[in-house]
N, C-alpha and C positions, 0 to 999 in steps of 0.2 A: 225574240229577245225581250225580257222584261225590263222596263225602265224603272230606275229607282224612284221611290215615292218621296214626297216632300219631307215626310217624317224620317225616312231613311237618310236623306241628305243632311237633315238637321242633326241626327245622331252622329253621322260621320264628322260633321264640322265640330260638334261638341267634343268628340274624341280627339280631334286635332288640337283643340285649344285647352284640353284638360290634362293635368299631370296624372299618370298612372304608374305607381311604384312598381307594378309587376311587368310593365312594358316600357322600359326606358328607351329613349331614342338613341340608337347606336348605328355606327357606320355600316354594319353588315345587315341591317334590317331593310326590308323592302320599302318601308315608310320613309326612311332617310333618303334612299336612292330616288324616290319619287319627289320628295321635297327639295332635294338638292338640284334635280333637273329644273324644277320651277324657279329655284333661287338663281341658277345660272342665267336663265332668260332675262330676269330683271337686272341682275348684276351686269350683264353685258350692255344693257341699255343705259345704266347710270355710271359706268366705270370712269367716264371722262369728267363727270361732275364730282369733284373731290368731296365736298361736304355731304352731298346726297349719298355717295357711295359709302362713306364712313358711317353715317347714321343707319343706312340700310343694313350693312354688315353687323353693326352693333345690335340692332333689333333682332336680326336672325340669330345671332350668337346667344343673346339673352333668352330667346325662345327655345333654342336648342338646349340651353342649360336648364331652363324651366322644365322641359320635357324629361330631363334626367334627374333633377333634384327638387322640383316643385318650387315652393315659395323661397327656398334658400338661394335662388338667383339674386335676391336682395343682398345676401352676404357678399357676393361677388362685387356688386355695385358699391357696397360699403368699403371693401378692401381697396377698390380702385380710387375711391374718394379720399380715404385716409392717407394712403401712400402718395397720392398726387399732391395733397396739401403739405405733407411732411417733407417731401422732396423739395418743394418750393421754399419751405422754411429753412431747410438745410442750406440751400444755395444763397439765401439772403443773410444767413448768420455769418458773422465775422469771427467770433471766438470759437476756438477749437472745442472748448468744453460744451458750449451750447450745441454745436454740431454733433458731438458725441451723444448728448442726451436725446437729441432728436432722432438719430439713427437707432438708439436704444429703444426709443418709444415705438418706432416702426417695427422693430424686431419683436418687442413685447406684444404689440397689438396682433401681429400676424401669428406668432407662436401661441398667444393667448387663445385666439380663435381655434387654431389647430389643436391645442391642448384640451380645450373644453369639449369639442365634438369627438375627438379621437381617444383621449386618455382619461376622461373623468371616471368611467366605470372601471378601468384598469387600476387606477389609484384607489378607488373604493374597495376593490377586491383585495388589494394589498393591505389596506387598513383593516378590513374584516378578518384577514388571516392573522394580523398582529394582535388585534384587540377583541377578537371573537366575532363569529358570524352574527349579522344583524346590527353590528355597531353603526354601520351606515347603510342606507337603502340605495340599491342600484337605480340609476336614472334611465328613463326611456328616451335616449338621445339618438336622433337620426344622423348618420354620417353623410354629409353632402358629398356627392360624387366629385372627385378631382380636387378636393380642398387642399390636399398635400401638394399638388402640382402648382395651382395658382398662388398659394401662399409663398412657396419657394421662389416662384417667378417674380412676385411683387417685392419680396425682400431683396432680391438681387438688384432691382432697380434703385431702391433707396441706398443700398450699400455702395453701388457704383457712383451715385451722385455724391455721397459722403466722401468717397475716395478720390473724387475729382476726375473720374474716368468717363463721366456722362453729364451732359447738361440737362437739367430738368425740363420736362415738357411744359409749355405754356397753356396748352389746350386740354381740358379735362377729357373731352371726347377722344382725343388721340390716345390718352392713357387707358381709357375704358376699352377702346378698340384693341390695344395691345394685350390687355389682361384677359379679355373675353373672347378673343378670336377663336371661333368654334372648332377649327380642325385640331388644334392642340390643347383645347381647354380642359378636358376631363382626364386625359391620360398621357399628356406630353406629346412630343418632347418638350422639355423645359427650355423655352426660347429666351435668350438674353435680350434685354431691352436694347442694348447697343447694336445688336444684329438686326432686330426687327423694326425698331422705330423709324430708321431712315427709309423704310419701304412703305410706310403708311400713306404718305401724301404724294408719293411718286405714282404717276399714272400707270396702272397695271398693264404690263405687256407680256403676252403669252406667246412665245415663239413656238415654232413647230417642234423643236427639240423639247421644250418645256411641256407642251401638250402631250407628246408621245411618252415622255418619261412619267408624267402624271398618270396617264392611263395605265402604263405598265405597273407602276407602284400600287395603284388602287386595285388592280386585278390580282397582283401577287399577294397583296395584303389580304384581300378577300379570300383567296385560295388558302392562305396560311390559317386564317382565323376560322372561317365557316366550314372548310372542308377537312383540314387536318386537325386543328386544335379541338374544335367542338366534337368531332366524331370520335376521336380516340378518348376524349374526356368522358363523354356520356356512356360509351360502350365498353370501356375497360378501366381507365385510370380511376375514375370516381368510385367504381365498384370495389376495387382493390383497397383503396384508402378508407372506404367506409367500413369494411369488414375484413381486415387483413387475415384473421384467423381462419377464414373460409378458403384461403388461397395458399398454395405452396410457396416456398421461399423463392423459387424461380419466378412465379407470377408476381410476387411482391417486388422483386428486383426489376422485372420488366415494367411494373407499374411506376417505379421511380424513374426509369429511363423514359417511359412514356410521358411522365409529367414534365421531365426536362424538355422534351420536344414540345409538349403542349404549351408550357408557359412561354417558351421562345416564340412559337408560331402565333400565340395569342397577342403577346405584347409587341413583338416586332411587326406583326400584321397590322396592328392598330397604328403603329408609327409609320409604316409604309403608306397606309391609307391617308393619314394626316398629312404627310409630306406631299403625297400625290394630289390631294384635294387643294392644298395650299398652292401648288404649282399651277393648277388649272385657274386659280384666282390671281396669279401673277406674283406670288410670294414664295420665297425660298426659306426652307428650314434646314438646320444642320442634320447630318446623318445621326441616327440614334442607335443603330445596331450594325455590327460588322462581322458577321459569322463568328460569334463568340466561342462556339464549341471547337473551333480550330485552334484555340489558344494552347500554347505549350507551357505556360506558367500562369499563376493566379494574377500576377501583375498584368500580363497581356489580356487575360479575361476581362479585367475591369477597364481596359482600354477599348474593348470591343462590345461590352454589355452595357445597355442603358447609358450611353455615352453622355447624354445631357445631364443625368443625375451624378454620375461619377465625377465629371468635370466640375459640376456645381459644388459637390462636397469637397473637392480638392481646392477650389478657388475661394470658397467662402467659409469653410470650416477647417480643413487641414492646414492651409497656409495661415489662417488667422490664429491657429494654435501654436504656430511656430514652424510648421512643416519640417524640413530636414536641416534647419539652420541652427539648431541648438544642441547638437550632439546626437550620437547614435541612439542612446537610450531614450532620449526625448522623442526622437523620430518614431521609434517603435510604439511608444506611448501614444503619440499623436495619431498614428495609423489605427491603433486599437480603438481609441475614443471615437475617431471619425466613423469607423465601421459599426461600432456599437450604436451610435446615434443614427447611422444609416439604417441599421436593422430596426431600431425603434420607430423610425419614420415609416417603415413598411407596415407596422402593425403594433397594437398594444397587447403584447403577449410575450411570455418568457421565451417561447420558441423563436420569435423574431430577434430577440436580444442575443440568444445563443447563435442564431444564424449570422448575425453581424459579428459576434465574437470570433466565430470560426474563420470568417473572411479576414478580419483584422489580424488575427494571429498568423494566418497563412501569409498575408502580405508582409508582416513583420519578419517572419522566418525567411521568406524569399529575399527580402532586402538584406538580412543578415548573411544569407548564403552568398549573395553577390559581393558582399564586402570582405568575406573571410576566405572564400575558395578562389585560388589563383586562376585567372583565365575565364571565370564564369561571369562575365559582364553582360551577357545577353539576357534581355528580359523576356524573350520568346521568339519574336519575329526574326531575329538574327541567327537563330540556332541552325546548325547543320541538320539535315533530315534525320540522321541516325540518333540525334538527341531529341528532335521535335516529336517523332512518333511516340516514344514512351512518355515524353512530357505531355503530349495531348491526352494520352490515355489516363495518366495520373491526374491531371488537372480536371478532366471531364468527370472522373469518378469522385473527386473531392467536391466539385460543384454539385454533383447529384446528391451527395450526402447532405449538403446544405439544403438542397431542394426538398429533401425528406422532411426536415424540420419546418421549412417554409410552407409546405402543403398540408402536413398533418394537422388535424383539428386540435390535438393536444400532444403533450409529451408521452402520454400513454400509448397513443397510436404509433409514435416513433419507436417506442420500446417493442411493441408487438410486431411491427414490420421488421425490425432488426432481428428479433427472435426467430421469426419465420425464415429469414434469409440464412442465418447462421446455424440453425438447428433443424430446419425442416425444408431444406432446399429441394430434395427429392428429384434428382435428374431424370428418373424413369418416366416422369409425367411430361417431360419437355415435348416429345412428339405429339402427344395428345393435346397439349395446350396450343402448340403452333397450328395444329389442324383446326381446333375449335375457334381460335381467334385469327384465322388466316387473313381475313380482310383487314383487321386491325394491324397485324404485324407487317402486312404489305404496305399499308399507309405509313406506318412508322418508319419502315425501311426507305420508302420513297422520300419522306421528309428529311431523314438524316443524310441520304445520298445527295439530295439537292443542296443541303446545307454545306456538305463537305466538298462540293465541286469547286474547282479553281475559280478565282475571282473573274478571270477572263470570260468564263461561261456566262456569268451573270451580266457582265458588260455586253457580251454579244447578244444575249436575249433582249436586253434593254434597247440596244441599237436596232435590232430586228423589228421590235414592236413599234419603235419610234419611226422607222422608215416606211411602215405600212400606210396605205391610203386611209383617210379618216373613216370611210365607209367600212373598210375591213376591220379597223380598230373597234368600231361600234359593234360589228358582228362578233368579234372576239369577246368583247365585254358581255354580249348577250349569251354567248356560249358558257362563259364562266358563271354568270348569274343563274342560268338554267341548271348547271351542274350543282351549284350551291343549293338550289331548290330541291334537287333530288336527294341530297344527303342530309339536309338540315333537319333538326328535331322540330317538334310542334311549338316548343317554347323558345323564345329568344334567349341566347346564352350571353349574358353580359361579359364584357372584357374582365379578365382577372384583376387588372390594376384599377378597376372602378372602386374596389373596396379599400384602396390605399389612398 
């Protein structure tokens, strides 16, 4: 066995302390699993010392974000400092006008950061289309990972303080802990301050049930992300979306269905791992996904998909616009505006706006249906099975049409994909395609089958893993990691929502 040289150790240490844009630190990487194991050892030693634990977790969280976005970890520190001070000023202010100006300042600062990094070049492109190419020069702006998430999370804190639903924190470290906590930092779930802050200074306690559930969620998330999502993406979905004219309409349709599974496994896999890691540290996060493709209506879909975002948009945007309190027409308008802005939150492109518009119109039409059709008061979950089955089929395909716009690089790609599906479907090639991509379709089938299983199956699997002895849980984790190593590509595949 060859021992590493001093120079080799120095190079590895330098790599650990240096930001590399091509190798972001993500949950499914071997480096993170190694670092997290070391982190847990120290965490278990300092967990009873409140201040030491808080400082230690903050430092690791900032390091984690530095390894994801480089020097922009300072942006996170700035956001924490800004809203911590503004929230204190809101609490001290007696006049309603002053409080309004202060909460408006918080929103302006947060949206200003988000707008600069995310939408500057989008606005420049619009200006150039209106006034001629070259009117404004595009800027080389790096989009910090997770900025959309921590900006929304920070805004919810100051808004809750303004509404009187939350008392402001007195210790800046507590707020920095809340905003930077690494499990949910870069891709959610969007954790509300009123749910998380009471847990910060409470001595962490990890019961056997929490530990087992955490291990189960981490392993299922790793399976979803690194085995299903990454594999079908690299070996089928990306190829179809990159060159749709090289594929038949059937392959294009399967590419869309494949992407629907890919983005679910990618994003819910991250959420599962985030919730599981938090449980191992003694913190509880809300559920972020609840088998969304089982939804029989678009309303039910948004109660199951990215729950932390949909409830955030409902509580801080839809209700602020008036919700359903100002008449039927205003309700439909509020739904449309909320989803348009939700689409724009996902990305600075026309296709994201159209994606938001599609969901906004669908939500408004469903609410109209419920109000004018006698007896149709069910939003999905309450439906009889003979209505649920066609409802699930219709809702799934509507959502997949939206995913087409969400995934395509441009509206030209959307047009080409639809052209192939409707004019060049070519059923005769189906057996050949199924044979050529047998492994891919088998994995897609397994993914959808697991997704569609009754909820009791998931609960049984979770209880089973939780009941296993710790040694067996460790061996199970080793088996999943080994399986990941067998199917993973040579390059780390970042989570899809890192770009949002």
